[in-house]
C-alpha positions as CSV (number, residue, x, y, z in Angstrom):
1,M,-77.6,-11.1,6.9
2,Q,-79.4,-10.2,3.8
3,I,-78.4,-8.1,1.2
4,S,-80.9,-6.4,-1.5
5,F,-81.0,-3.9,-4.3
6,G,-84.1,-2.4,-5.8
7,R,-84.2,-2.2,-9.8
8,H,-85.7,1.3,-9.6
9,D,-83.0,2.7,-7.4
10,K,-79.8,0.9,-9.4
11,F,-81.2,2.6,-12.5
12,R,-81.9,5.9,-11.0
13,Y,-78.0,5.5,-9.6
14,A,-76.7,4.5,-12.7
15,Q,-78.8,7.3,-15.0
16,D,-77.2,10.0,-12.4
17,K,-74.0,8.8,-12.7
18,V,-73.4,9.1,-16.3
19,V,-75.4,12.9,-16.0
20,G,-72.8,13.8,-14.0
21,M,-70.1,12.5,-16.0
22,Q,-71.6,14.1,-19.4
23,E,-71.9,17.7,-17.7
24,N,-68.7,17.6,-15.8
25,K,-65.8,17.3,-19.1
26,I,-62.9,14.5,-17.7
27,R,-60.7,17.2,-19.4
28,R,-61.2,19.5,-16.7
29,Q,-60.9,17.1,-14.1
30,V,-57.5,15.2,-15.2
31,F,-55.4,17.7,-17.1
32,I,-55.0,19.9,-13.8
33,P,-53.4,16.8,-11.6
34,L,-51.8,15.4,-14.9
35,T,-49.7,19.0,-15.6
36,L,-49.1,19.2,-12.0
37,T,-47.5,15.5,-11.6
38,F,-45.4,16.2,-15.3
39,L,-44.1,19.7,-13.4
40,I,-42.9,18.0,-11.1
41,L,-41.5,14.8,-12.8
42,A,-39.3,17.4,-14.7
43,G,-38.5,19.3,-12.1
44,T,-37.0,16.0,-9.9
45,F,-35.4,14.5,-13.1
46,I,-33.7,18.0,-14.0
47,Y,-32.3,18.6,-10.3
48,S,-31.0,14.6,-10.1
49,S,-29.4,14.6,-13.3
50,Y,-27.4,18.2,-12.4
51,W,-27.0,16.8,-8.6
52,L,-25.1,13.5,-10.3
53,R,-22.8,15.2,-12.5
54,M,-21.9,17.8,-9.7
55,A,-21.5,15.1,-7.5
56,H,-19.3,13.0,-10.3
57,Y,-17.3,16.1,-10.7
58,E,-16.7,16.7,-6.9
59,E,-15.5,13.1,-6.8
60,G,-13.1,13.4,-9.3
61,M,-11.6,16.3,-8.1
62,Q,-11.1,15.0,-4.9
63,K,-9.7,11.8,-6.6
64,R,-7.3,14.6,-8.7
65,H,-6.4,16.1,-5.2
66,V,-5.4,12.5,-4.2
67,Q,-3.3,12.0,-7.0
68,V,-1.6,14.8,-7.0
69,Q,-0.4,14.2,-3.4
70,Q,0.7,11.0,-4.6
71,I,2.7,12.5,-7.4
72,L,4.6,15.0,-5.4
73,K,5.7,12.5,-3.1
74,N,6.7,10.5,-5.9
75,L,8.6,13.3,-7.8
76,V,10.0,14.2,-4.5
77,A,11.6,10.7,-4.2
78,D,12.6,10.4,-7.6
79,R,14.9,13.5,-7.2
80,T,16.1,12.1,-3.8
81,R,17.4,9.0,-5.6
82,F,18.9,11.4,-8.0
83,M,20.9,13.4,-5.9
84,S,21.7,10.4,-3.8
85,S,23.2,8.6,-6.8
86,T,25.2,11.9,-7.8
87,I,26.4,11.8,-4.2
88,E,27.8,8.3,-4.6
89,F,29.4,9.4,-8.0
90,I,31.2,12.4,-6.8
91,A,32.1,9.9,-3.6
92,D,34.1,7.3,-5.6
93,E,36.0,10.0,-7.7
94,K,39.7,9.7,-6.7
95,Q,40.1,13.4,-7.2
96,F,37.4,14.6,-5.0
97,Q,38.5,12.0,-2.1
98,H,42.1,13.4,-2.6
99,A,41.3,17.2,-2.0
100,M,39.1,16.4,0.9
101,Q,41.6,13.9,2.7
102,T,44.6,17.0,2.2
103,H,41.9,19.7,3.0
104,N,42.6,21.8,-0.5
105,Q,39.6,23.4,-0.5
106,A,40.9,24.9,-4.4
107,A,41.4,21.5,-5.6
108,L,37.8,20.7,-4.2
109,L,36.5,23.6,-5.8
110,L,38.0,23.1,-9.2
111,H,36.3,19.6,-9.4
112,A,33.2,20.6,-8.0
113,T,32.5,23.6,-10.1
114,P,31.9,22.2,-13.8
115,I,30.0,19.7,-12.0
116,F,27.5,21.7,-10.2
117,K,26.9,23.8,-13.1
118,R,25.6,20.9,-15.1
119,L,23.7,19.9,-12.4
120,F,21.8,23.6,-12.1
121,D,21.9,23.8,-15.7
122,Y,19.8,20.3,-16.4
123,E,18.6,19.6,-13.2
124,Q,18.1,22.7,-11.3
125,I,20.5,21.8,-8.1
126,T,20.8,24.9,-6.2
127,H,22.9,23.5,-3.3
128,F,26.5,21.9,-3.4
129,Y,28.0,21.5,-0.1
130,F,31.4,20.0,1.5
131,Y,31.9,19.7,5.3
132,D,34.4,18.0,7.2
133,R,33.8,14.6,9.5
134,N,32.9,17.3,12.4
135,G,30.2,18.7,10.3
136,A,32.1,22.1,9.8
137,M,31.6,23.6,6.6
138,V,34.4,23.3,4.1
139,L,33.1,24.4,0.6
140,R,30.2,26.2,-0.5
141,V,30.2,25.5,-4.3
142,Y,28.1,28.2,-5.6
143,N,29.7,30.7,-2.9
144,P,32.9,29.3,-2.2
145,E,33.9,32.5,-0.6
146,D,31.5,31.8,2.5
147,T,32.6,29.1,4.6
148,T,30.6,30.3,8.1
149,P,28.9,27.8,9.9
150,V,25.2,27.1,8.7
151,K,22.6,26.6,11.5
152,P,21.6,23.0,12.7
153,R,19.8,21.1,10.1
154,F,17.8,17.8,10.9
155,T,19.4,16.5,7.6
156,K,22.5,16.6,8.4
157,E,22.4,16.1,12.0
158,Q,20.4,12.9,11.4
159,A,23.2,11.7,9.0
160,M,26.3,12.2,11.3
161,V,24.1,10.5,14.4
162,L,23.0,7.3,11.8
163,G,26.2,7.4,9.8
164,R,24.0,6.8,6.5
165,T,22.0,8.8,3.8
166,V,19.4,10.7,5.1
167,S,17.3,13.5,2.9
168,G,14.1,15.2,3.4
169,L,12.4,18.9,2.9
170,E,13.5,21.7,5.2
171,L,12.4,25.0,5.8
172,G,14.8,28.1,6.4
173,H,14.7,31.1,8.4
174,S,14.7,33.3,5.3
175,G,11.3,30.7,3.6
176,S,13.2,28.8,1.4
177,F,11.9,25.5,1.5
178,T,14.6,22.8,0.0
179,L,14.6,19.4,-0.5
180,R,18.2,18.4,0.8
181,V,20.4,15.0,0.9
182,V,23.1,14.5,3.1
183,S,25.2,11.4,2.7
184,P,28.5,10.5,5.1
185,W,31.8,10.3,2.7
186,K,33.9,7.4,3.7
187,V,36.8,5.9,1.8
188,N,37.9,2.5,2.8
189,G,35.8,2.5,5.9
190,K,36.9,5.8,7.0
191,L,34.7,8.7,7.5
192,I,36.3,11.9,5.7
193,G,33.2,14.4,5.4
194,Y,29.8,14.8,4.3
195,I,28.5,15.7,1.2
196,E,25.2,17.7,0.6
197,L,22.9,18.6,-2.2
198,G,19.7,20.3,-2.0
199,Q,16.6,21.8,-4.6
200,E,14.3,24.8,-4.2
201,C,10.9,23.5,-4.1
202,N,9.8,25.8,-6.6
203,H,11.7,23.6,-9.3
204,I,9.3,20.8,-8.2
205,L,6.6,23.0,-7.8
206,Q,6.9,23.7,-12.0
207,E,7.7,20.1,-12.9
208,L,4.3,18.8,-10.8
209,K,2.7,21.7,-12.7
210,S,3.8,20.8,-16.2
211,I,2.6,17.0,-15.5
212,T,-1.1,17.7,-13.7
213,K,-1.6,20.9,-15.8
214,A,-2.7,22.5,-12.5
215,D,-1.8,25.3,-10.5
216,Y,-0.3,25.0,-7.0
217,A,0.9,27.4,-3.7
218,V,3.1,27.1,-0.6
219,L,1.9,28.6,2.6
220,L,4.3,28.5,5.6
221,E,3.7,29.5,8.9
222,K,5.1,32.6,10.1
223,K,6.3,31.4,13.7
224,Y,8.9,29.7,11.7
225,L,10.4,32.5,9.3
226,D,12.2,35.9,10.2
227,R,10.3,38.7,8.3
228,G,13.3,40.5,6.9
229,A,15.1,37.7,5.8
230,W,12.2,36.1,4.0
231,E,11.3,39.7,2.4
232,A,14.8,40.1,1.3
233,E,14.6,36.1,-0.3
234,M,11.6,36.8,-2.2
235,K,12.9,40.1,-3.5
236,A,16.0,38.2,-4.5
237,M,13.9,36.0,-6.4
238,G,11.8,38.3,-8.1
239,R,8.4,37.4,-6.0
240,T,6.2,39.6,-4.6
241,A,6.4,39.6,-0.8
242,D,3.8,40.7,1.6
243,W,3.6,39.7,5.0
244,H,0.4,41.0,5.7
245,L,-1.7,38.7,3.2
246,L,-2.7,36.3,5.6
247,Q,-3.0,36.3,9.1
248,D,-0.6,33.4,10.4
249,M,1.0,32.2,6.8
250,V,2.8,34.0,4.1
251,L,2.6,32.9,0.3
252,A,5.8,31.6,-0.5
253,D,5.5,30.4,-3.9
254,I,2.6,30.2,-6.4
255,T,2.4,28.8,-9.9
256,T,-0.9,30.5,-11.0
257,P,-1.0,33.5,-13.7
258,I,-3.9,35.2,-11.5
259,P,-2.8,38.9,-10.6
260,F,-1.4,38.9,-7.1
261,P,-4.1,41.5,-5.6
262,D,-6.3,38.7,-6.9
263,V,-4.3,36.3,-5.5
264,A,-5.4,37.0,-2.0
265,N,-8.7,35.7,-2.4
266,L,-7.9,32.6,-3.2
267,F,-6.9,31.6,0.7
268,K,-9.5,34.4,2.7
269,S,-12.5,35.2,2.6
270,D,-14.4,38.4,4.2
271,S,-14.3,36.9,7.4
272,D,-10.4,35.9,6.7
273,S,-11.7,32.1,7.0
274,K,-9.9,29.8,4.7
275,K,-12.3,28.3,1.5
276,Y,-9.7,25.1,0.9
277,G,-12.1,22.2,-0.8
278,K,-14.4,25.2,-2.3
279,R,-15.2,27.0,-5.1
280,I,-14.1,30.7,-5.5
281,N,-14.9,33.2,-8.4
282,I,-12.6,35.8,-9.3
283,N,-12.5,38.0,-12.5
284,D,-15.3,35.6,-14.1
285,R,-13.5,32.6,-13.4
286,T,-14.0,29.8,-10.9
287,Y,-11.0,28.1,-9.3
288,R,-11.3,24.9,-6.7
289,V,-8.8,25.2,-4.0
290,E,-8.1,22.4,-1.9
291,S,-4.6,21.9,0.8
292,F,-2.8,19.3,2.6
293,P,-0.7,20.2,5.6
294,L,3.5,20.5,4.5
295,Q,5.9,18.4,6.4
296,D,9.5,18.9,6.7
297,A,11.8,16.2,7.1
298,A,11.6,16.1,11.0
299,R,7.7,15.5,10.6
300,M,6.6,18.9,11.7
301,T,4.0,20.6,10.0
302,V,5.1,24.1,8.6
303,G,3.0,25.1,6.4
304,E,0.2,23.8,3.7
305,F,0.4,22.6,-0.1
306,V,-2.7,24.1,-1.7
307,T,-3.8,22.9,-5.2
308,V,-5.8,25.4,-7.2
309,M,-7.8,24.1,-10.1
310,D,-9.4,26.3,-12.8
311,S,-12.8,24.6,-12.8
312,T,-15.1,27.5,-15.2
313,S,-15.3,25.1,-18.4
314,K,-16.0,22.2,-16.5
315,L,-19.1,24.0,-14.6
316,A,-19.9,25.8,-17.7
317,N,-20.2,22.3,-19.4
318,I,-22.1,21.3,-16.3
319,R,-24.8,24.0,-16.4
320,A,-25.2,23.2,-20.3
321,F,-25.9,19.7,-19.6
322,A,-28.8,21.1,-17.4
323,A,-30.1,23.2,-19.8
324,Q,-30.1,20.7,-22.3
325,V,-31.9,18.2,-19.8
326,A,-34.5,20.8,-18.9
327,S,-35.5,21.5,-22.6
328,F,-35.4,17.8,-23.5
329,S,-37.9,17.5,-20.2
330,L,-39.8,20.0,-21.5
331,L,-40.4,18.8,-24.8
332,L,-41.0,15.6,-23.4
333,C,-44.2,16.6,-20.9
334,G,-45.4,18.6,-23.6
335,S,-45.8,15.7,-25.9
336,F,-46.8,13.4,-23.3
337,F,-49.9,16.4,-22.4
338,I,-50.9,17.1,-26.1
339,Y,-51.0,12.9,-26.8
340,S,-53.3,12.8,-23.2
341,Y,-55.4,15.4,-24.7
342,R,-56.4,13.8,-27.5
343,V,-56.7,10.2,-25.6
344,L,-58.9,11.6,-23.4
345,G,-60.9,13.1,-26.4
346,R,-61.4,9.6,-27.5
347,V,-62.5,7.6,-23.9
348,E,-65.2,10.5,-23.7
349,R,-66.6,9.6,-26.3
350,R,-66.7,5.8,-25.9
351,L,-68.3,6.7,-22.5
352,L,-71.3,8.4,-24.0
353,N,-71.8,5.5,-26.4
354,Q,-71.6,2.7,-23.4
355,R,-74.0,4.5,-21.8
356,E,-76.9,2.5,-23.3
357,Q,-74.6,-0.5,-22.8
358,L,-75.2,0.2,-19.0
359,E,-78.7,0.3,-18.7
360,R,-79.0,-2.9,-20.3
361,E,-76.9,-4.3,-17.5
362,F,-78.5,-3.0,-14.6
363,E,-81.4,-4.5,-15.6
364,K,-79.3,-7.9,-15.6
365,Q,-77.9,-7.0,-12.6
366,A,-81.0,-6.5,-10.6
367,S,-82.3,-10.4,-11.4
368,T,-79.4,-11.5,-9.8
369,N,-79.5,-9.9,-6.6
370,K,-82.2,-12.6,-5.5
371,Q,-79.3,-15.1,-6.3
372,L,-76.5,-13.3,-4.7
373,E,-78.8,-13.1,-1.2
374,R,-79.5,-16.8,-1.2
375,E,-75.6,-17.2,-1.9
376,V,-74.8,-14.6,1.2
377,A,-77.2,-16.5,3.4
378,E,-75.2,-20.2,2.5
379,R,-71.6,-18.4,2.7
380,W,-73.2,-17.3,6.2
381,R,-73.5,-20.9,7.3
382,A,-70.7,-22.4,6.5
383,E,-68.4,-19.8,7.7
384,E,-69.7,-20.5,11.2
385,K,-69.0,-24.2,10.9
386,L,-65.6,-23.1,9.6
387,V,-64.9,-20.9,13.2
388,V,-65.6,-23.8,15.2
389,L,-63.2,-26.0,13.2
390,N,-60.6,-23.5,13.4
391,E,-61.1,-23.4,17.3
392,H,-60.1,-27.0,17.5
393,L,-57.6,-26.7,14.6
394,E,-55.9,-24.2,16.6
395,Q,-55.2,-26.1,19.7
396,R,-53.9,-29.1,17.3
397,V,-51.3,-26.3,15.4
398,A,-50.0,-25.1,19.0
399,V,-49.4,-28.7,20.3
400,R,-47.5,-29.7,17.1
401,T,-45.6,-26.3,17.2
402,T,-44.1,-27.1,20.7
403,E,-43.0,-30.4,19.8
404,L,-41.4,-29.3,16.6
405,S,-39.8,-26.4,18.6
406,E,-38.4,-29.3,20.9
407,L,-37.0,-31.4,18.2
408,N,-35.2,-28.2,16.5
409,L,-33.7,-27.3,19.8
410,K,-32.3,-31.1,20.0
411,L,-31.4,-30.9,16.3
412,A,-29.0,-28.0,16.7
413,A,-27.4,-29.1,20.0
414,S,-26.4,-32.1,17.4
415,N,-25.6,-30.5,14.5
416,Q,-22.9,-27.8,17.0
417,K,-21.4,-31.1,18.5
418,L,-20.9,-32.4,14.8
419,E,-19.3,-28.9,13.7
420,E,-16.9,-28.9,17.0
421,A,-16.2,-32.5,16.1
422,Y,-15.3,-31.6,12.0
423,N,-13.4,-28.6,13.0
424,N,-11.2,-30.8,15.5
425,L,-10.7,-33.3,12.8
426,Q,-9.8,-30.9,10.1
427,V,-7.1,-29.0,12.5
428,Q,-5.9,-32.7,13.7
429,Q,-5.9,-33.2,9.9
430,G,-3.7,-30.3,8.6
431,T,-1.4,-30.7,12.1
432,I,-0.5,-34.7,10.7
433,L,-0.2,-33.2,7.4
434,Q,2.3,-30.8,8.0
435,Q,4.4,-32.9,9.8
436,D,4.6,-35.7,7.5
437,R,5.4,-33.3,4.8
438,M,8.3,-32.0,7.2
439,A,9.7,-35.5,8.1
440,C,9.5,-36.3,4.3
441,I,11.6,-33.4,3.3
442,G,13.8,-34.1,6.5
443,Q,14.6,-37.6,5.4
444,L,14.9,-36.1,1.5
445,A,17.5,-33.5,3.1
446,A,19.2,-36.0,5.1
447,S,19.3,-38.2,2.1
448,V,20.9,-35.7,-0.2
449,A,23.2,-34.1,2.8
450,H,24.9,-38.0,2.8
451,D,24.9,-38.4,-1.5
452,I,27.0,-35.1,-1.4
453,N,29.2,-35.3,1.8
454,N,31.0,-38.6,0.6
455,P,31.9,-36.9,-3.0
456,I,32.6,-33.5,-1.4
457,G,34.8,-35.2,0.7
458,F,36.7,-37.0,-2.3
459,V,36.4,-33.5,-3.6
460,A,38.7,-31.7,-1.1
461,G,40.9,-34.9,-0.1
462,N,42.1,-34.7,-4.0
463,L,42.7,-31.1,-3.9
464,E,44.9,-31.4,-0.8
465,V,46.8,-34.0,-2.8
466,L,47.3,-31.9,-5.8
467,K,48.1,-28.9,-3.7
468,N,51.1,-31.2,-2.3
469,Y,52.1,-32.6,-5.9
470,W,51.9,-28.5,-6.7
471,G,54.5,-27.6,-4.5
472,K,56.8,-30.2,-5.7
473,L,56.3,-29.4,-9.2
474,T,56.9,-25.9,-8.5
475,A,60.2,-26.6,-6.9
476,F,61.2,-28.9,-9.6
477,I,60.3,-26.3,-11.8
478,A,62.8,-24.1,-9.9
479,V,65.4,-26.1,-9.7
480,Q,65.5,-26.8,-13.4
481,D,65.5,-23.3,-14.3
482,E,68.1,-22.8,-12.0
483,A,70.5,-25.7,-13.9
484,L,69.4,-24.5,-17.3
485,H,70.3,-20.7,-16.4
486,S,73.8,-22.2,-15.6
487,S,75.0,-24.5,-18.1
488,A,72.4,-24.1,-21.4
489,P,73.6,-21.7,-23.9
490,P,72.2,-18.0,-24.8
491,E,70.6,-19.3,-27.9
492,L,68.6,-22.1,-25.7
493,L,67.7,-19.9,-23.0
494,N,66.1,-17.5,-25.0
495,S,64.2,-20.1,-27.0
496,L,63.1,-21.1,-23.7
497,A,62.4,-17.4,-22.2
498,E,60.0,-16.9,-25.6
499,Q,58.1,-20.5,-25.4
500,R,57.5,-19.4,-21.3
501,S,56.4,-16.0,-22.1
502,K,54.4,-17.4,-25.0
503,L,52.5,-20.4,-22.7
504,K,52.2,-17.8,-19.7
505,V,54.2,-20.2,-17.9
506,D,54.7,-17.6,-15.2
507,H,51.1,-16.8,-15.1
508,V,49.9,-19.9,-14.4
509,L,52.3,-20.9,-11.3
510,D,50.9,-17.0,-9.7
511,E,47.2,-18.2,-10.4
512,F,47.4,-21.9,-9.6
513,N,47.5,-21.5,-5.9
514,D,44.7,-18.6,-5.9
515,V,42.6,-21.3,-7.9
516,L,42.9,-24.3,-5.3
517,D,42.2,-21.6,-2.5
518,E,39.1,-20.4,-3.9
519,S,38.7,-24.4,-4.7
520,F,39.3,-24.9,-1.0
521,E,36.6,-22.5,-0.1
522,G,33.7,-23.8,-2.0
523,T,34.3,-27.3,-0.5
524,E,33.9,-25.4,3.1
525,R,30.7,-23.7,1.9
526,V,29.5,-26.8,0.6
527,S,30.7,-28.9,3.8
528,R,28.6,-26.0,6.0
529,T,25.2,-26.4,4.1
530,V,25.1,-30.1,4.2
531,M,25.9,-29.6,8.2
532,N,23.3,-27.5,8.1
533,L,20.8,-30.1,6.4
534,K,22.0,-32.6,8.6
535,G,20.9,-30.5,11.7
536,F,17.7,-29.5,10.1
537,S,16.7,-33.3,9.0
538,R,16.2,-34.8,12.2
539,H,13.7,-36.4,13.1
540,D,11.0,-34.8,16.1
541,E,13.1,-35.8,19.3
542,K,11.1,-37.6,21.7
543,E,12.6,-35.7,24.9
544,A,13.4,-32.1,25.1
545,C,17.1,-31.3,25.0
546,M,19.5,-28.1,26.0
547,A,19.9,-26.3,22.8
548,D,21.4,-22.3,21.8
549,V,18.2,-20.7,19.9
550,N,20.9,-18.6,18.1
551,E,22.4,-21.4,16.6
552,C,19.0,-22.8,15.6
553,L,18.1,-19.6,13.8
554,E,21.6,-20.0,12.1
555,S,21.1,-23.5,11.0
556,T,17.5,-22.5,9.5
557,L,18.8,-19.2,7.6
558,N,21.5,-21.5,5.9
559,I,18.7,-23.7,4.6
560,V,15.9,-20.9,3.6
561,M,19.0,-18.3,2.5
562,N,18.4,-19.5,-1.1
563,E,15.1,-17.9,-1.2
564,L,15.8,-14.9,1.1
565,R,18.7,-13.9,-0.6
566,Y,16.8,-12.6,-3.6
567,K,14.0,-10.7,-2.0
568,A,15.4,-8.7,1.1
569,D,18.5,-7.7,3.1
570,I,19.0,-9.7,6.3
571,E,19.7,-7.7,9.8
572,K,20.4,-9.8,12.4
573,D,20.5,-8.8,16.2
574,Y,21.4,-11.8,18.5
575,G,21.6,-10.7,22.1
576,K,23.5,-13.0,24.8
577,I,21.1,-15.5,25.7
578,P,21.3,-18.9,28.0
579,Q,20.7,-22.4,26.3
580,L,16.9,-23.4,26.3
581,L,15.4,-26.7,27.4
582,C,13.1,-27.6,23.9
583,Y,12.8,-29.6,20.7
584,P,15.0,-28.0,18.6
585,Q,14.1,-29.5,15.2
586,Q,10.5,-28.0,15.9
587,L,11.9,-24.6,16.7
588,N,13.5,-24.9,13.1
589,Q,10.0,-25.3,11.8
590,V,8.8,-22.1,13.5
591,F,11.8,-20.1,12.4
592,M,11.5,-21.4,8.9
593,N,7.9,-20.7,8.2
594,L,8.2,-17.4,9.8
595,L,11.3,-16.1,7.6
596,I,9.5,-17.9,4.6
597,N,6.0,-15.6,5.5
598,A,8.8,-12.8,5.8
599,S,9.8,-12.8,2.5
600,Q,6.7,-13.5,0.7
601,A,5.2,-10.6,2.2
602,I,7.9,-8.4,0.8
603,E,6.9,-7.2,-3.0
604,G,10.4,-5.9,-4.6
605,W,13.1,-5.7,-2.3
606,G,13.1,-5.0,1.3
607,E,14.8,-5.7,4.7
608,I,14.5,-9.1,7.2
609,T,15.2,-8.3,10.6
610,I,15.9,-11.1,13.4
611,R,16.6,-10.0,16.9
612,T,16.6,-12.4,20.2
613,W,17.2,-11.2,23.9
614,A,16.4,-12.6,27.6
615,E,14.2,-11.3,29.5
616,R,12.1,-11.9,32.8
617,Q,13.0,-16.0,32.7
618,S,12.3,-15.9,29.2
619,I,13.7,-15.6,25.8
620,Y,12.6,-13.9,22.7
621,V,12.8,-14.0,19.0
622,A,11.3,-11.2,16.9
623,I,11.1,-11.8,13.2
624,G,10.4,-8.7,11.1
625,D,9.4,-7.5,7.8
626,T,8.9,-4.4,5.8
627,G,6.4,-6.4,3.6
628,A,2.8,-5.0,2.7
629,G,1.6,-5.8,6.4
630,I,-1.7,-7.3,7.4
631,A,-5.2,-5.2,7.7
632,E,-5.9,-5.3,11.1
633,E,-9.5,-7.0,10.9
634,N,-7.4,-10.4,9.4
635,V,-4.9,-9.8,13.0
636,G,-6.8,-12.0,14.8
637,K,-7.1,-14.7,12.4
638,L,-3.8,-15.5,11.4
639,F,-3.4,-18.3,13.9
640,E,-6.6,-19.8,12.5
641,P,-6.3,-23.4,10.4
642,F,-7.1,-23.0,6.8
643,F,-7.2,-19.2,7.0
644,S,-4.6,-17.7,4.2
645,T,-4.4,-14.1,3.1
646,K,-2.7,-15.3,0.1
647,E,-4.3,-16.2,-3.3
648,V,-6.4,-19.2,-3.7
649,G,-3.8,-22.0,-4.5
650,D,-0.6,-20.3,-3.1
651,G,-0.8,-21.8,0.3
652,T,-2.9,-24.2,2.5
653,G,-3.3,-22.0,5.8
654,L,-1.6,-24.6,8.1
655,G,1.8,-22.7,8.4
656,L,1.1,-20.0,11.4
657,S,-1.7,-22.3,13.0
658,I,1.4,-25.1,13.6
659,V,4.0,-22.7,14.4
660,K,1.5,-21.4,17.5
661,E,0.9,-25.0,18.3
662,I,4.3,-26.0,18.5
663,V,5.2,-22.8,20.4
664,K,2.5,-23.5,22.8
665,K,4.0,-26.9,23.6
666,H,7.0,-24.5,25.0
667,Q,4.8,-23.4,27.2
668,G,5.5,-20.1,25.1
669,D,3.3,-17.6,23.0
670,I,3.5,-15.6,19.8
671,T,2.1,-12.1,18.9
672,V,2.0,-10.0,16.1
673,E,2.3,-6.6,15.7
674,S,1.3,-5.1,11.7
675,E,0.8,-1.6,10.1
676,L,-0.2,-1.8,6.2
677,G,2.4,-0.8,3.7
678,K,5.1,-0.7,6.6
679,G,5.4,-4.4,7.2
680,S,4.9,-7.0,10.4
681,V,6.7,-8.3,13.3
682,F,6.1,-11.9,15.0
683,T,7.8,-12.1,18.6
684,V,8.0,-16.0,20.2
685,R,8.6,-15.8,23.8
686,L,9.8,-19.2,25.2
687,P,10.3,-19.7,29.0
688,L,13.2,-20.9,30.4
689,G,13.2,-24.1,32.2
690,V,10.5,-26.1,29.9
């Protein structure tokens, strides 16, 4: 292959090109696309800036809406706690107890009226009821003449069924949405009636508005209301009632100062469709309206809670920011345009000056063309040789690649076997380490139990002797007092009486027996703890034996109670179960790990439940907690060795793995049910006759 360029053709081509550049000015060719580019970039920048600010604004509004829901929930919880505490205070007052037990309505009204006045003035409590133990109305404090039975309410019925305090928001047929707290009233363990306090929802709305600086509205479903009663109730509270304002709902309460004729635009459009979560313009103001379902105490959706936020100033700031960005972009583009215009002029002049240099360079280029022809010919010959070499090289590379692939497969199989062996070794090491730790703890517990048991036996024996001596000494003092009263002169008797009173001898005689009884109770408690430690510290049994699972749970509870008592209430529901052929000490280890994990999952104060039952030739043990719960993606990994949801350094991740191994050794299985924020339940199944 040969490439040749004539000297005359080269020079003519360069000359024509330079002349063309002179005739067509560079500025005219460059400015039009440059201007379009600047305009596109400026428009894109302005639009992106505006979109980002609007996205940030929408994200902030959504976050604030979520915060409003949490604040409302916290306000309801605070009001519930306050009313529950107030009910406890009233229930503990003797004057209220006596009036209720004697069915003295006048005395009950006399004592309750000043309390209700203070509650209404300072806490806006609007409802104060007393019921007898059958749930019949005894007294409406705010309307004592009206003792007609109230319609069945969920909170009162639940309090009567469950026997504990029940609270929640309830909707009345007249449209009143009230937070109610109903509590059983017991005196010395005997139920004498029920006390109820309530607060209208509008007070909570006003408090929520003062905290969040936003407005709110409550919409209620028409199907749960009586139109006449609702309109009368709204008129009594001084509110505007329009039954036909919305199709399926009524406006029960709103905190915004928007005139009522314009309020309807917040909740319906021209097609009567809701616009929650969108911006609505009313009287030159822009409002953002968003809602969430409103549920009563029975978890039934009775309406919607609507958040109304005035976004006029924030949107104006965003538009002002967009205008500033547009002005800055246009100014910057104009500066670039002027600078480019001047630079292109200088470039044009430089090109004209370089014309002569190009002519000289073209002459040199003609002389080098022949050299290029020779070099190209040599290159073609070299390429032909390279083609031949490449064919042989490709064959060798293919063979070597096949060999490497086979070797890689062998290495991968070896690596997989090594990883499996390493994982098995880690599991065995963790199990042995945990078993050694439990053995050391068992030996230490046995030593401590033995060292405590001997001195506590001495103390108990000495207390028995002391009690016997004290009985004899008391009898002697009584005989001595009788002898003195019969023979001593009055002056001596008076002196002895003064000394006896001054030294509080009679008090000592009365209290000493109680002190001895309390000491006996303490030694008995220490003895029980020592016995539990001895039982828990037994070495692993070589052979299975019959044991009571309920007793194993009680023994383990006594050991770990010091850690549980400050974290949670313990609720026990032991069923009637047969004895199980098992390894009791290993089951104690299972129960201890599950109980400690339950306490560690609880932040603050909670509840731990223990339930046992027998079903289908198996014994079941369920240990639950009200802790933080376990994420769904972690539930399947709980029983893997070295997996832990705790912080680094807080656990080895072997506890539940060892628990599963022990349960599997008993031919059983363990399952877990968990929900974030509500807690977890671990259920162990142990088959009978293992």
